[in-house]
N, C-alpha and C positions, 0 to 999 in steps of 0.2 A: 510508691508511685506519687509523683507530684501532681496535684490537680490544678495548680496554678498555671494560668495561660500567660505567655509572654506578651508584653505590651506591643501593640502595633503602632509604628509611627504614622503620623498624619500623611495623607497624600498631598504632594506639593501642587495643589490645584492652580494657585495663582501663577506659578512658574510654568505649569503645563499649558495654561491658557495663553500666556504671553508667548510661549514658543510656538504654538499653533498659529496665532495671529501673525507672528513674525514670519513664519513660513509662507502664509497666504500673501502677505504684503510683498515679499521678494517674488513669489510666483506670479502675482499679478503684474509686477514691474516687468518681469521677464516676458510674460505673455503679451502685455502691450507692446513691448519692444518688437516681438517676433511679428505681431499683427502689423505694426507700422512698417517694418522692414519689408514684409511681402506685400503690403498695400492691400490687405484684406480687411477693410474696415467693417465689413459685414459680420465678422467673427467677434467683434468687440462685445456685442450683446450676450451671444451664448457663452463666451469666455468669463465675463464678469458675473453673469447669472449662475453659471455652475460654480464659480469660486465661492459666491455667497451661500449656495446650498451646501457645498462641501465644508465651509467654515461652520455653519450652523450644526451640521451633522456631527463634525468633530468636536465642537463644544459640548453638544448634548451627550456624546459618547463618553466624555470624561466625567460628567456629573455623578454617575453612580459610585465612582471611586472616591468621591469627596467625603463620604462618611464611612470609608472603609475601616478606619481606626476604631470606631465605635462598636463594631460587631465582632463576632468570633472569627479567628483566623481561617476557618473552613470556608467562609463566603467570599474570600478575596477573589478567587478565580471566577466565582459566579457573577460577581460584580463587574469584572472585566468583560466576561462574555455578554452580560446584559448590555454593556456599553456598545458592543459590536452589533447586537440586534437593533439598538436604538439608532446607531449610525446607519445601517442599512434601510431601516424604515424612513428616516427622515431624508435620506438621499432619494429613495424611490419617490416619496411624496413630493419632494422639491423638484425633481425632474419631471414629474407629471404636471405640476403647477407651471414650471417654464414652458414646457411644450404645448400641453392642452389648454392651460388657462391664459398664458400671455402670448401664445402663438409664435414662439421662437422655433427655428428650423430644428427638427428632430434629430437628425444625424449629427450635426455639428454640435448641438447641446449635449447629446448623449456622449460624444467622444470627449468633450471638454469635461464633463461631469465624471467620466471614467478616469480621466487623467488625474483630476483633482482628488477623487476618492483614493486612488492608489498612492498618491503623493502624501496625503495627510494620514492615511492608514500606516504608512511607514513611520511618520512622526509619532503617531499614537503608540505603535509597537516599541519604539525607542524610549518613550516616556515610561510605558508600563514596565519594560525590561529593567530600566535603570531603578524604578521604584521597587520591584521585586527583589532586585540584587541588593538593595539597601536594607531589606528586612533582616531582623536577627536570624542567626543560624537555626534556631529552633523552629522557625517558620518556613524554612526551606531557602532562605537567602544565603548570602555569603557571610553574614555576620557583621554588617555594617561596612566599615572601611578597611577591614582585615583582608587582604588579597589571598592569605594562606588558609583561610577558614574554609571548610568543606561544607557543602550543602547537604542537609539531612532531609530527604524527601521521602515521605511515608504514604504516598497516595498511589493508587493503582494506575492513575492516568500517566505518570511519568516514568 
């Protein structure tokens, strides 16, 4: 039995942060266009506040994966799940700050936050799925760039 653990490639944090920020920029432009189109200028505050909260939550959720290559392979999934918990906490506290602290309308801010949360959660899932697929085959990935490699998963969760 070989006791040597395969090396884990570093998580592409810079690329992930740039992709997340790009999605927020595109989404803010689309939101501002829709707000201007419908003439609902009162929605600009809740929309931009929710975008800021969702961006901070998404960036904070990616941080546990930044040091994933330094630890054992068994903690990769725990780091991804801890990012999800961080995302939920930062989003909830940001929504509370926007509505109770800054006095923005509760329903509109909550709906904008929910939309941003779902959008950036899809981006995070895409980022994490592409990272997990890039892992070597011994870690449960496809083996890098080889599309014919099969995944070897030895966990009871899968």
